[in-house]
N, C-alpha and C positions, 0 to 999 in steps of 0.2 A: 473435647480435641486434647490427647494427650501431646505429651511432647515431642517426640519421635518423630508423631504422624503430622505436626505443626511446621519441625524444622523440615521433613522434609516438603513437606505443600509451602513452603515459603522457596527453597530451592528451588525446587519446581518450576514457582510464578516467575523465578526469577531468570531465568536459562530463556520462558518463553516470551519474555520480555524484550531479552537480549537477541534473538534467534528475528524474534520481529520489528526490529529495530536494524540488524543485517540485511534482511533478506529485501528492505523498503532496496538497498544498492543494485540489487539482481535485478536485471533489465527479461523483461517477459513477455514482449511488444504489445502491450495494451497498458495505459495508461490508469495509474493504480493496481492494475494488479499484482499478489505477490503472487509464489512459489510456493506458500502455507506452512513454510515449515513449523512456523510454533504453534500449528493445530497438533503439532506430532507431540508436544507434551500432554495438550489436553489427552489424548487417544492414551494415553503413556497411562497418567494420571488415572482417567477411568476406567484402564484394565488393573493397575493394581488398589486402586479404593475403590471409589466409586463413582454416582452419577453426580454427587452432590459437591463432593471434592472435585472431579472435571469443571464443574459448572462454577466451582468458586475462582478454581484458577485460570478458567477461560475471563472472566469477568474482571477480574484483577489486571491482568495484563489489556485488554482493551482502554478500562478505564487508564489505568497509569501510562498508557502509551498513546493516548490522548491528553491527557494530564501533559505531558511533559512535553508532547511535540504538537500534534494536530488540533487539539483546543476540544474541549468537550464537547462545546455546542458545533464544532464545524459538521461540513457535509462528509469527512473522510471518518470523523466519529462515530455515525451515524452508519454509515456503509460496513466499517468493519463489525458496531455494535449488532444490526442489524443480517449481517450475514453471518459472522459465528455464529449468535443464537440461534438461528433457524439451520445451520449448518451441524448444531449440536443436539438439537431435538432428533433429525432424522439421524445421528450416528447411534443415538443411544438408544431408539424406537429398533433398530438395525441390530445391534449390541445384545439388545432384551432376546430378539428372535433366534439370532445365532449366535450365539461368543466369538467364535474362532474366523468369523468372514471379517479377515481385518479388511482385506486391500479394497473388499467393497463396500465395506463400509468408511472407508478415505475415501474414494473415489465419490461415493454418492454424497460425503460430506461438501466436500471439492465444487459440486455444480450446484449442491444447494444451498452452498455459499457466495456463488457467484449468482444466482436467482435472488438473492434477499436484495446484493449489489443493486443489480438489477430494478428490482422493485423499489426502493429507498432512490435511486436518481431518475426516475420516472417520476416517481413524486415530488420531487426535490426543485426539476425541470421542467414538468410539465409536458413532455415533449414526446411522441410515439417512435420520432425518430432513434431514439436512447435502443429501442430491438434489436436495431442492425448489431449493437454489439452482442448479441446475446450470441448466435454462433460463434462467437472467436472465442469470448469468454469460455462455452460449453466445452469446448474440441481443446481448449486449455486444461480445462479442471480435468481433463482426463489423467496427462499425464504428469501432473499436479497432486495428483491422488494418487498416484503409484511411487511416485517421488516419498511424500509424507508418510505413506505405511512400510516403505522399506525402511524408509531412521527408523521407524516405532517398532520393526521388528525385529531389530537388528539391537535396539535399545532393551526390547524386553527379553531376547535371547541372554542378553550380557546379565541378565537375573538368573538365568541358568533353570529356566521354566517358562512357559508361553503365557500363564496367569499364575502369579505370584500373591501369594499372600502380604497384608500390607507388613506384621508381627516380622518376615524375615527381610524386608527392606532392608539396604548396606548406604544408608547416609553415606557414606566413603564415594561410593559411586557417583552417588549424584554431585557430592562435592566436588569431585574429580571433574565433573562434565561442565559442572557453575566455573568451577576456576577457569577451566580452557574457554569457556565460550567470554568468558570476562577477557581475557587475554586476549583475546581475539581481537575483541570489541575495543579493547584502551587501547592496543595497536593501530586498526583502524583508524579510529577516532582521532588517534595522535598524529598519524599522518594527516589525515580530513586536514585537520587546524592547520599542521603545516604549509599545508602544499594549496588552500583552499581562499579564490579570491572572495571571501564573504556571499553573503545569500545571493547566487544565481538563479537566474529566472529562464529556463532552458523554454526555448519555444521552437514546438514542432507543427509540423503545415502537410495532411496528408500520410501522417507515419517519419517522415524524416523531420530531422532538427536543423533548424535554418538559422537561426538566431542565437546568441548568450548572449545574455545581459547581468550585470554584475548590479545589485539595487543601487549599492553604496556609489559607484562609478558611471553609470550608463553609457559615458564616454567614450570606454572601452570594451564595447560592445565587438561582438564575435560575428559575421555574418557567411555563411557556407552555402546561400542561394541566391539566383536575384529575384525570390520573392517578398524582401523589401525593397520598398520603391523610394524610402523618402525617409529624411529623419529631420529631426526641426527640436530648438529648445522655445519654448512658449512658458515665460516666466522662470519659474523655478522646477517646468515639468521636461521630461524631455518623451517626446514622440518620437513613434515608429507607427509606418504606415503601409503594410504590406498586402499585396493584390494574391486575391483568394476566390477561390470559385464556390459556388454556395447550393449547393446540391439540393435546396429546395426551388429557389428561384431558375437555376440553371445556367445562371450567369454568372460572369467576374465582377467585383465588388471590390471596394477599398475596408480595410480593419484595421483600426487605431489600436495604438499601444502607449498608457500614460505610465512615466515612471517619474515618483515624483518622491522625497522623503522613506527614502530605504523600501519602499510602499509603490505594488502595480496593477494596475486594471487594464480591462478591456474597455477603452473609453467609447468607439464610436464601433459599429458596427452593420451588417444591412442582415437582419433574420427580424422572423414575422412576429418572434415573442421579446426579442431583445432581453433574452433570460441573461446571457452571460455580461452585456453589459449591464446590468440593473444589478447582477452581486459584488460590483464596487471593488475596494482595493484587499490586496491580501498582503502577505509581508512575513509570516514564518514559512520556513521550512518544512516543507511535504504539501502544500497547502495549493492547488492547483484550479485553474481556470478551465470551462470547455466549452469549447461551441461547436455543436455534435453538425451544424448544418456549415458548418466554413472550414472543418475538420481542422478544426485548430484548438492547441492545447499548449499552455503556460503552467508550469510545474514550476516551484521553489526548491532547488536543496545548494547544500554545502561544498559541491563537488568546486573541484577548480577551472576553469575554461578550458574548453576544448578536450578534455576528460571526455567523454563522449562522441565519438564522431557517425553513429546511426541508431535511431532508435526504429523499430525492426516491427 
C-alpha cells in the first residue's frame, strides 16, 4: 500500500471513528440504534479505492470504537460487528452489479445492518420477542440510508467526479474533513466533561425516560414519572423498585435496580427466562441492559442529569 494511500485510509478511518462516537449522542427513538453516518465513510472508501480498503476501514472503526468504549467482548461490539459485516457484504454485491446505485446500496446496507443486529440480539437473549423491534428498525433504516447516501454523494462530488481514481485523491480535502470532525468532537466532549455528573444511568420504560441515576452518587437520582415506587439502601447498595407491566404475563409486577460501587444491574424482575437479571452489572458508558418483556431499558452515558427529557 503506497504512502499516500496509507495516509488517506488512516485519515478516513479516523473520521469514521469520530462520526461513530458523535452519532451515539443523536437520538433515533430505538435504544442502541444510530443514524449510520460512519457508514458513509465505508461507502466513500469503496468508491475511491476498492472493496479491500472499505473492509479495512469498517473493521478498524468497529474494533477501535469497541476497544475504547463498549469493550471487545460486549454485546454492543458484536451488534456492530455482525451488522457492519452483513451490511458491507450486501453493499459490495450491489456495487458490483450496478456501481451508480448509491442510494439503493446505502438503504439496503442500512436494512441488512438492522437484520444483523436483530440476529445477534436473538442469539444473545434467546427470546423471540426481540422480533418486535424489527419493523421499527427496518422503517428507520430507510431514512437513515438516504441520509448516509446523501452525505456520501456530497463528499464524492467534492472530488469533482462521481467515481474518483485513487491517484487523484486530494489529501488536503481529507485532512480538512478530519480536522473539522476532530474539532467538533473535542469541543463537544470538553463541554460534556464540564457539565456532566459522571456516568449516568438513564432508565426508560415504554420508551419514556423515567429516572436518571448518577452511579457515583445514586442518592442524587432524578425521577420523571411515578413508576418508581420505592428506593432504599441495603448496605452499600442502593435499590430502586419500579412497577412495570410484563407483556408476556399480561400483568403488573415489580422490577428492582441495584446500584453499588458505580455499577448497576437489574437485580430482580418477573420474566420467564430472567435474561436481563442474569446479565449482571454494567459500568462502562454506552453499555445497556434491555428487558423486552417489561419494555425496560438501562443505558449508561456521560450526559448531565436532565439533559434528555424524553426518548421517543
